[in-house]
VMD Tcl script that draws the C-alpha trace (Angstrom):
set ca {
  {-0.11 0.06 0.17}
  {1.25 3.64 -0.75}
  {0.68 6.80 1.38}
  {1.27 10.30 0.21}
  {3.14 11.28 3.36}
  {4.66 9.77 6.74}
  {1.95 10.62 8.95}
  {-0.85 8.80 6.90}
  {1.47 5.75 6.96}
  {2.31 5.95 10.81}
  {-1.54 6.32 11.26}
  {-2.18 3.20 9.24}
  {0.57 1.32 11.38}
  {-1.07 2.36 14.43}
  {-4.60 1.19 13.16}
  {-2.98 -2.22 12.02}
  {-1.28 -2.65 15.53}
  {-4.56 -2.16 17.16}
  {-6.09 -4.64 15.09}
  {-3.18 -6.89 15.64}
  {-3.57 -6.58 19.33}
  {-7.39 -7.19 19.53}
  {-6.67 -10.44 17.45}
  {-3.78 -11.69 19.35}
  {-1.10 -11.01 16.52}
  {1.49 -8.61 15.71}
  {2.25 -6.04 13.27}
  {4.16 -8.56 11.36}
  {0.91 -10.36 10.45}
  {0.13 -7.36 8.36}
  {3.27 -5.74 7.26}
  {6.45 -7.49 6.08}
  {8.42 -4.51 5.30}
  {8.29 -0.74 4.83}
  {9.85 1.44 2.11}
  {10.02 5.00 2.47}
  {11.17 8.12 0.71}
  {12.97 10.77 2.98}
  {11.27 14.03 1.79}
  {7.57 13.70 2.24}
  {4.97 16.32 3.72}
  {3.44 16.07 7.31}
  {6.10 13.79 8.51}
  {9.19 12.97 6.60}
  {10.82 9.35 6.14}
  {13.39 9.91 8.80}
  {10.86 10.86 11.60}
  {8.64 8.08 10.42}
  {11.47 5.38 10.51}
  {12.48 6.79 14.04}
  {8.79 6.63 15.40}
  {8.63 3.21 14.13}
  {11.89 1.95 15.60}
  {11.03 3.56 18.86}
  {7.94 1.69 19.24}
  {8.12 -1.77 20.90}
  {5.34 -3.12 18.71}
  {6.98 -2.01 15.37}
  {10.67 -1.92 16.24}
  {11.39 -5.05 14.34}
  {9.44 -4.13 11.14}
  {12.16 -3.71 8.36}
  {12.35 -0.29 7.10}
  {14.15 0.82 3.95}
  {14.80 4.38 2.99}
  {14.58 4.97 -0.84}
  {15.54 8.25 -2.19}
  {17.30 10.07 -4.79}
  {18.79 12.09 -1.87}
  {20.76 9.80 -0.30}
  {24.34 11.15 0.35}
  {26.85 10.81 3.45}
  {25.12 12.91 5.58}
  {21.65 11.37 4.99}
  {23.21 8.02 5.30}
  {24.44 8.88 8.73}
  {20.82 9.99 9.47}
  {19.41 6.88 8.26}
  {21.56 4.96 10.46}
  {20.82 7.45 13.49}
  {17.12 6.49 13.11}
  {17.81 2.87 12.73}
  {16.82 2.33 9.15}
  {17.74 -1.32 8.24}
  {18.91 -0.15 4.81}
  {19.09 2.93 2.29}
  {19.36 3.06 -1.40}
  {19.06 5.74 -4.07}
  {16.85 5.77 -6.74}
  {16.44 4.28 -9.17}
  {18.11 1.01 -8.17}
  {14.83 -0.91 -8.38}
  {16.71 -4.31 -8.68}
  {18.61 -3.66 -5.40}
  {15.25 -2.33 -3.73}
  {13.88 -5.71 -4.80}
  {16.75 -7.77 -3.61}
  {16.46 -5.86 0.00}
  {12.86 -6.57 0.32}
  {13.31 -10.13 -0.48}
  {16.22 -10.35 2.25}
  {14.15 -8.68 4.95}
  {11.01 -10.37 4.13}
  {12.62 -13.90 4.13}
  {14.51 -12.95 7.46}
  {11.06 -11.84 9.10}
  {9.33 -15.32 7.94}
  {12.36 -17.34 9.50}
  {12.24 -15.28 12.88}
  {10.41 -17.33 15.35}
  {7.52 -15.43 17.01}
}
mol new
graphics top color blue
foreach p $ca { graphics top sphere $p radius 0.5 }
foreach p [lrange $ca 0 end-1] q [lrange $ca 1 end] { graphics top cylinder $p $q radius 0.2 }
display resetview
């Protein structure tokens, strides 16, 4: 699913966490990984990632930053917010490989 900004994405994650809690599950039952741009309105990708990684219910959700803006300074910021990976556009093949890696790791991690 795609969202026009980080706030709407975070709101949907919160809704899914509530649903998972009511059904006795986890966020991993609904989301395998999250790919985010860095520059977005309302809540940028770095703030979104930081929010996800700070929340015990979502901290293990793989977050990949995918942006044309990745430079050395932004790479450090991605590390600071605990992004699992970051990649520059338009490296779609690498993005698919990263998604495969993190979704397979999630599938093989015991609950």
